[in-house]
C-alpha positions as CSV (number, residue, x, y, z in Angstrom):
1,X,103.0,33.1,91.3
2,X,102.8,31.4,94.6
3,X,99.5,31.0,95.8
4,X,99.7,32.7,99.0
5,X,97.0,32.6,101.2
6,X,97.0,31.3,104.7
7,X,100.5,30.3,103.8
8,X,102.6,30.4,107.6
9,X,105.8,30.9,105.6
10,X,104.7,33.4,103.3
11,X,107.4,35.7,104.7
12,X,110.3,33.7,102.9
13,X,108.1,34.3,99.3
14,X,107.4,37.4,99.6
15,X,111.2,38.2,101.0
16,X,112.6,36.9,97.5
17,X,110.6,38.2,95.1
18,X,111.1,41.8,96.8
19,X,114.5,41.1,96.4
20,X,114.6,39.6,92.8
21,X,112.6,43.2,91.5
22,X,115.5,45.2,93.5
23,X,112.4,46.5,96.2
24,X,113.3,47.2,99.7
25,X,111.8,45.3,102.2
26,X,109.9,47.1,105.4
27,X,108.6,45.4,108.6
28,X,105.4,45.0,109.9
29,X,102.6,44.1,112.3
30,X,101.2,40.8,111.2
31,X,98.3,40.8,108.6
32,X,95.1,40.4,109.3
33,X,94.5,39.4,105.7
34,X,94.5,36.0,103.9
35,X,98.2,35.9,103.2
36,X,100.1,36.0,107.0
37,X,103.1,38.2,105.7
38,X,105.3,40.5,108.3
39,X,106.9,42.2,105.5
40,X,105.6,44.7,102.8
41,X,107.7,46.8,99.8
42,X,108.4,50.1,99.3
43,X,110.1,52.2,97.0
44,X,109.7,55.9,96.4
45,X,106.3,56.5,97.3
46,X,104.3,53.1,96.4
47,X,103.9,50.3,99.3
48,X,103.9,46.8,97.3
49,X,101.8,44.2,99.6
50,X,101.4,40.7,99.1
51,X,97.9,39.2,97.9
52,X,97.1,35.3,96.9
53,X,99.2,35.1,94.0
54,X,100.1,38.4,93.2
55,X,101.3,41.6,94.3
56,X,98.9,45.1,95.0
57,X,101.4,48.2,94.5
58,X,99.6,51.6,95.4
59,X,99.9,55.1,96.1
60,X,97.8,57.1,98.5
61,X,97.3,60.6,96.2
62,X,96.2,60.3,92.7
63,X,99.7,63.1,91.7
64,X,102.5,60.0,93.3
65,X,101.0,57.0,90.7
66,X,102.2,56.1,87.3
67,X,101.1,59.2,84.6
68,X,99.4,57.9,81.9
69,X,101.9,58.2,79.0
70,X,104.1,56.1,80.7
71,X,102.0,54.0,82.4
72,X,100.5,53.7,78.3
73,X,104.1,53.0,77.4
74,X,104.7,50.3,80.8
75,X,100.5,48.8,79.3
76,X,102.3,47.9,75.5
77,X,105.4,47.8,76.4
78,X,105.9,43.4,74.9
79,X,106.6,40.7,77.9
80,X,110.0,39.8,77.7
81,X,110.1,36.3,79.3
82,X,106.5,34.7,77.6
83,X,105.2,35.3,74.5
84,X,101.3,33.5,75.3
85,X,101.7,37.0,77.2
86,X,102.4,39.2,75.0
87,X,102.5,42.9,76.6
88,X,103.5,43.1,80.1
89,X,100.1,44.6,80.7
90,X,98.5,41.4,80.6
91,X,100.4,40.6,83.4
92,X,100.6,44.6,85.5
93,X,97.5,44.8,85.6
94,X,96.2,49.0,85.8
95,X,94.0,49.4,88.1
96,X,93.6,45.2,89.4
97,X,91.3,44.9,86.7
98,X,91.7,41.3,85.8
99,X,90.0,41.8,81.7
100,X,93.5,44.1,81.8
101,X,92.4,47.3,79.6
102,X,94.7,49.9,78.6
103,X,95.4,52.9,80.9
104,X,93.7,54.6,78.8
105,X,90.3,53.6,79.3
106,X,88.5,54.7,82.8
107,X,91.7,52.9,84.6
108,X,93.9,56.8,84.5
109,X,91.7,59.4,86.4
110,X,93.2,62.9,87.4
111,X,93.5,63.9,91.0
112,X,89.9,65.9,91.8
113,X,91.1,69.0,92.7
114,X,90.3,72.5,92.1
115,X,92.0,72.5,89.1
116,X,89.7,69.8,88.0
117,X,86.0,70.9,89.5
118,X,87.0,74.1,87.2
119,X,87.7,72.6,84.2
120,X,84.2,70.7,84.9
121,X,82.5,73.4,85.8
122,X,82.8,75.3,82.7
123,X,82.2,72.8,80.9
124,X,78.9,73.3,82.7
125,X,78.7,69.9,85.1
126,X,77.4,70.5,88.6
127,X,77.7,68.8,91.3
128,X,75.7,66.6,93.4
129,X,75.1,66.0,96.8
130,X,75.0,62.8,98.4
131,X,73.1,63.2,101.7
132,X,74.1,59.8,103.2
133,X,77.3,61.0,103.1
134,X,77.7,64.3,103.4
135,X,79.9,65.2,100.6
136,X,79.0,66.2,97.1
137,X,80.8,64.5,94.1
138,X,80.9,64.9,90.2
139,X,77.6,62.7,88.6
140,X,80.3,60.6,86.0
141,X,82.2,57.3,86.3
142,X,85.7,56.6,85.8
143,X,84.8,56.0,82.1
144,X,82.7,59.7,81.8
145,X,85.5,61.5,83.0
146,X,88.5,59.1,81.0
147,X,86.2,60.1,77.4
148,X,86.5,63.8,78.3
149,X,90.0,63.8,78.4
150,X,90.1,61.6,75.7
151,X,88.0,64.1,73.2
152,X,90.4,67.0,75.2
153,X,87.1,68.6,76.9
154,X,89.8,68.3,80.1
155,X,93.1,69.3,79.8
156,X,94.8,67.9,83.2
157,X,97.0,64.8,83.5
158,X,95.7,62.0,84.3
159,X,97.7,58.8,86.8
160,X,96.9,55.4,87.9
161,X,97.6,55.0,91.6
162,X,96.9,50.9,91.7
163,X,98.6,47.7,90.0
164,X,98.1,44.0,90.8
165,X,101.0,42.3,89.1
166,X,101.5,38.5,88.7
167,X,104.1,37.1,88.1
168,X,107.7,37.8,89.1
169,X,109.5,39.5,85.7
170,X,105.9,42.2,85.7
171,X,107.5,43.1,89.3
172,X,111.0,43.5,87.9
173,X,109.6,45.7,85.3
174,X,107.4,47.8,87.2
175,X,109.9,48.9,89.9
176,X,112.1,49.7,87.1
177,X,109.4,51.5,85.8
178,X,109.3,54.1,89.0
179,X,112.6,53.7,89.8
180,X,113.8,57.2,88.2
181,X,110.6,58.4,90.0
182,X,111.1,57.2,93.7
183,X,115.2,58.3,93.2
184,X,114.2,62.3,92.3
185,X,111.4,61.5,95.2
186,X,113.9,60.6,98.0
187,X,116.2,63.7,96.5
188,X,113.6,65.9,97.4
189,X,113.0,64.4,101.2
190,X,116.7,64.4,101.4
191,X,116.8,68.2,100.5
192,X,113.9,69.1,102.7
193,X,115.3,67.1,105.3
194,X,119.0,69.4,105.1
195,X,116.9,72.1,104.9
196,X,115.4,71.8,108.1
197,X,117.9,70.9,109.4
198,X,120.1,74.1,108.6
199,X,116.9,76.2,109.7
200,X,116.8,74.3,113.3
201,X,121.0,75.4,113.7
202,X,120.6,78.6,112.4
203,X,117.4,79.6,114.6
204,X,119.3,77.5,117.5
205,X,122.8,79.7,116.5
206,X,120.8,82.9,116.4
207,X,118.8,82.3,119.7
208,X,122.1,82.7,121.5
209,X,123.9,85.5,120.3
């Protein structure tokens, strides 16, 4: 992909790359980063932002990310056009790691919620206070959490919530991989909005009786 750092014509490349991948475009205020764009991509809960020579795809909450089984399948899938890259995981980099590790390593993480707290407490782990930040957290790094999951000591789902994507084929394949989940999310949102409209109409009707 073209290095778009400082390129005032960045939007032209971004439009084309998103179009080819079938990712809807969203206009924003001018980005203050190194790539001067006014367009990002949105597909389901995923947001796509152009960096120097790659795309950053991310979600805001872990459970909206790619669940581990799907992330591994995508990582290990053969690159359809570039034999040198061998697998898609070399251009669709889980966690943005330039060493292209399997999502099964430290990259895929569980949601840090009450269920994870319960299981870690049952294993004998205790939270540590971080006074400077006025918060508590588990004194475990991502690799240790991943190992506990791999050993079956933690039985929680794990997700990849960020990717760096290095070529156009990778962008296309990633969009295809998340599209089914995006459709489900859109349908759920549409159903929710429809329910709100129906409830509002019934409330208005009842208020007139």
